[in-house]
LUMTILUM-20161 format. One line per 5 residues: their letters; for each residue x negated, y negated, z negated of N, C-alpha, C. Coordinates in steps of 0.2 Angstrom, whole numbers. Each point is the difference from the previous one (the first is absolute). Layout:
% LUMTILUM-20161
A	X/Y/Z/X/Y/Z/X/Y/Z | ...
This chain:
% LUMTILUM-20161
XXXXX	170/110/117/-6/-4/1/1/-7/-4 | 6/-3/0/2/-6/-3/-1/1/-7 | 3/5/-3/-1/1/-7/-7/1/-3 | -4/3/4/-7/1/-1/-3/-7/0 | 1/-4/5/-3/-6/0/2/-4/-6
XXXXX	6/0/-2/3/-4/-6/-4/3/-6 | 0/6/-1/-4/3/-5/-7/-2/-1 | -3/0/6/-7/-2/0/-1/-7/-2 | 4/-5/2/0/-7/-2/1/0/-8 | 5/4/-2/1/0/-7/-6/2/-4
XXXXX	-3/5/2/-6/3/-4/-6/-5/1 | -1/-3/6/-5/-6/0/1/-6/-4 | 7/-2/-1/1/-5/-4/-1/1/-7 | 2/6/-2/-1/2/-7/-8/1/-2 | -4/2/5/-7/1/-2/-3/-7/0
XXXXX	2/-5/4/-2/-7/0/1/-3/-6 | 6/1/-3/3/-3/-6/-5/3/-6 | -1/6/0/-4/3/-5/-7/-3/0 | -3/0/6/-7/-3/0/0/-7/-2 | 5/-4/2/0/-7/-2/1/-1/-8
XXXXX	4/5/-3/0/-1/-7/-6/2/-4 | -4/4/3/-6/3/-3/-7/-4/2 | 1/-4/5/-6/-4/2/-3/-4/-5 | -7/0/0/-3/-4/-5/2/-8/1 | -1/-3/-6/2/-8/1/-6/-3/3
XXXXX	2/-6/3/-5/-4/3/-4/-4/-5 | -7/0/1/-4/-2/-6/-5/-6/3 | 0/-1/6/-4/-6/3/4/-6/1 | -2/-6/-3/3/-6/1/-2/-3/7 | 4/0/5/-2/-2/7/0/-8/0
XXXXX	2/-3/-5/0/-8/1/-6/-3/-3 | -4/4/-4/-6/-3/-4/-6/0/5 | -4/-5/-1/-6/0/4/-5/5/-3 | -2/5/3/-4/5/-3/-7/-2/-2 | -3/-5/3/-6/-3/-3/1/-3/-6
XXXXX	5/-4/-1/1/-3/-6/2/5/-6 | 4/5/2/1/5/-5/-6/4/-2 | -5/1/4/-6/3/-2/-4/-5/-5 | 0/-7/2/-3/-5/-5/3/0/-7 | 7/0/0/3/0/-6/-2/7/-4
XXXXX	0/5/3/-1/7/-3/-7/-1/-3 | -5/-2/4/-7/-1/-3/0/-4/-6 | 3/-5/0/0/-5/-6/2/4/-6 | 6/4/1/3/4/-6/-5/5/-2 | -3/4/5/-4/5/-1/-7/-2/-4
XXXXX	-2/-6/2/-6/-2/-4/1/-1/-7 | 6/-3/-1/2/-2/-7/1/7/-4 | 2/5/3/1/7/-3/-6/4/0 | -5/-1/4/-6/4/0/1/6/5 | 5/-1/5/2/6/4/-3/-2/7
XXXXX	1/5/5/-1/0/7/7/-1/3 | 0/-2/6/6/0/4/1/5/5 | 5/4/0/1/5/5/6/-3/5 | -2/-1/6/5/-2/5/3/6/4 | 6/2/-1/3/5/4/3/-4/6
XXXXX	-4/1/6/2/-4/6/4/4/4 | 5/-3/3/5/4/4/6/-5/1 | 6/3/0/6/-3/0/6/4/-1 | 6/-4/0/6/4/-1/2/4/6 | -3/-1/6/1/3/6/-4/7/0
XXXXX	-4/1/-5/-4/6/-1/3/5/-5 | 3/6/2/3/5/-4/-6/3/-5 | -6/1/2/-5/2/-5/-2/-5/-5 | 1/-6/2/-2/-5/-5/5/0/-6 | 7/0/2/5/0/-5/0/7/-4
XXXXX	-2/5/4/0/6/-4/-6/0/-5 | -6/-3/1/-5/0/-5/2/-5/-5 | 3/-5/1/3/-5/-5/4/4/-5 | 5/4/3/5/4/-4/-4/5/-4 | -5/3/3/-4/6/-3/-3/-3/-6
XXXXX	-4/-6/0/-4/-2/-6/5/-3/-5 | 6/-2/2/5/-3/-5/3/5/-4 | 1/6/3/4/6/-3/-5/4/-4 | -7/-1/1/-4/4/-4/-3/-4/-6 | 2/1/-6/-2/-5/-5/-7/0/-2
XXXXX	-3/6/1/-8/1/-1/-3/-5/5 | 1/1/6/-3/-5/5/2/-7/-1 | 6/-2/-1/2/-7/0/-3/-3/-7 | 0/4/-5/-4/-3/-6/-7/-1/1 | -3/5/3/-7/-1/2/-2/-6/4
XXXXX	4/-1/5/-1/-5/5/1/-7/-4 | 6/0/-4/1/-7/-4/-6/-1/-5 | -3/5/-3/-5/-1/-5/-7/-3/4 | -1/2/6/-6/-1/3/0/-5/6 | 6/-1/3/0/-4/6/6/-5/0
XXXXX	-1/-5/4/6/-4/2/2/3/7 | 6/3/0/2/3/6/5/-4/4 | -2/-1/7/5/-4/3/1/3/7 | 6/-1/3/2/2/6/0/-6/5 | -5/1/4/-2/-5/5/3/1/7
XXXXX	5/-4/2/4/1/6/-5/-2/6 | 0/5/5/-4/-1/6/5/2/5 | 1/-5/5/5/1/5/-3/-3/7 | -3/5/4/-3/-2/6/5/-2/6 | 6/1/-1/5/-1/5/-1/-7/4
XXXXX	0/0/6/0/-6/4/6/-4/-1 | 6/3/-2/6/-4/-1/0/-5/-6 | -5/1/-4/-1/-4/-6/-2/-7/3 | 1/-5/-5/-2/-7/2/-8/-1/1 | -2/-5/3/-7/-1/1/-4/0/-7
XXXXX	3/-4/-5/-3/0/-6/-1/7/-3 | 5/4/0/0/7/-3/-5/4/4 | -1/-1/7/-5/4/4/-7/-2/-2 | -1/-7/-2/-6/-2/-2/-2/3/-7 | 5/0/-4/-1/3/-7/-2/7/1
XXXXX	3/4/4/-2/7/1/-7/1/2 | -2/-4/5/-7/0/2/-5/-2/-5 | 2/-5/-4/-4/-2/-6/-1/5/-5 | 6/3/-1/0/5/-5/-5/6/2 | 1/2/6/-5/6/2/-7/-2/-1
XXXXX	-2/-7/2/-6/-2/-1/-3/0/-7 | 5/-2/-4/-2/-1/-7/-1/7/-3 | 4/5/2/0/7/-3/-4/5/4 | -5/-3/4/-5/4/4/3/5/5 | 5/-3/3/4/4/5/3/7/-2
XXXXX	3/-1/-6/2/7/-4/5/3/4 | 4/-3/5/5/3/4/-3/5/5 | -6/1/1/-3/5/4/1/7/-3 | 2/1/-6/1/6/-3/8/2/0 | 4/-4/3/7/1/0/3/-3/-7
XXXXX	7/2/-1/3/-3/-5/4/5/-4 | 1/0/-7/-3/-5/-4/-8/1/0 | -3/-6/-2/-7/1/-1/-1/-4/-6 | -5/2/-4/-1/-3/-7/-7/-3/0 | 0/-7/-2/-6/-3/0/-1/-3/-8
XXXXX	-6/2/-2/-2/-1/-7/-5/-7/0 | 3/-5/-3/-4/-6/-1/-3/-1/-7 | -6/-2/0/-3/-2/-7/2/-7/-2 | -2/-2/-5/2/-7/-3/-1/-6/5 | -5/1/4/-2/-5/5/4/0/6
XXXXX	4/5/1/4/1/6/-4/4/5 | -6/3/-1/-3/4/4/2/7/1 | 1/2/6/2/7/1/-5/5/-2 | 2/4/-5/-4/5/-3/1/7/4 | 6/1/2/2/6/3/6/0/4
XXXXX	1/3/5/6/1/4/1/7/0 | 6/2/-2/3/7/0/5/2/5 | -2/4/4/4/3/5/5/4/-3 | 7/-1/0/5/4/-4/1/7/3 | -2/1/6/1/7/2/-4/5/-4
XXXXX	-6/-2/-3/-3/5/-5/3/1/-6 | 6/-4/-2/3/1/-6/7/4/1 | 1/1/6/7/3/2/-1/8/-1 | 7/3/-1/1/7/0/7/1/2 | 0/4/6/7/1/3/3/-6/2
XXXXX	6/-1/-3/4/-7/2/0/-5/-6 | -6/1/-4/0/-4/-6/-8/-1/-1 | -1/-2/-7/-7/-1/-2/-2/5/-5 | -6/1/-1/-3/5/-4/-2/-4/-7 | 3/2/-5/-1/-4/-7/-8/0/-2
XXXXX	-3/6/1/-7/0/-2/-5/-4/4 | 2/0/7/-4/-4/4/1/-8/-1 | 6/-2/-1/2/-7/-2/-4/-2/-6 | 1/4/-5/-3/-2/-7/-8/0/1 | -3/5/4/-7/0/1/-2/-7/3
XXXXX	4/-2/5/-2/-6/4/0/-6/-5 | 6/-1/-4/0/-5/-5/-5/0/-5 | -2/6/-3/-5/0/-5/-7/-1/2 | -1/1/7/-6/-2/3/-2/-7/1 | 6/-4/0/-1/-7/1/2/-5/-5
XXXXX	0/2/-6/2/-4/-6/-6/-5/-1 | 1/-5/-3/-6/-5/-2/-5/4/-4 | 2/4/-5/-5/4/-4/-4/5/4 | 3/4/5/-3/5/4/-5/-4/5 | 2/-5/3/-5/-4/4/-6/-3/-3
XXX	2/-3/-6/-6/-3/-4/-4/5/-4 | 2/6/-1/-4/4/-4/-6/2/3 | -6/2/-3/-6/2/3/-2/6/-2
């Protein structure tokens, strides 16, 4: 029994190490004020004639990191995004353990982005050049198995480019 227990701990340790080595990198800056981050992105997007896409979530969210990894590793998607949008990872942390200032920022963020957290995380918010919410995308509609569906993701982004929204 003792050998079995030792063996099980060894297998568990190896599997944890393997997962840690393949885990997606953290992409959310937890120290930045998310409202200021959005304002800076809007200024840049206006200059470039683009919309802003906010991927709202956090480093605490495995699906958020998975999506960031997914679009980074697919050059067709990443190129399409960079040509049409200013894409930012907006940190949202509703934990009570955060400082009072961070808690107020979290509340203000949800107010500014039309309570996008109601769809879960990650959630994608498309903002026009005026900072108005054009669309909130529930990420569950882009999923497939334990990842994301390439065609659904591309269809989402193609439907919300400045050209697609402005064409009549």
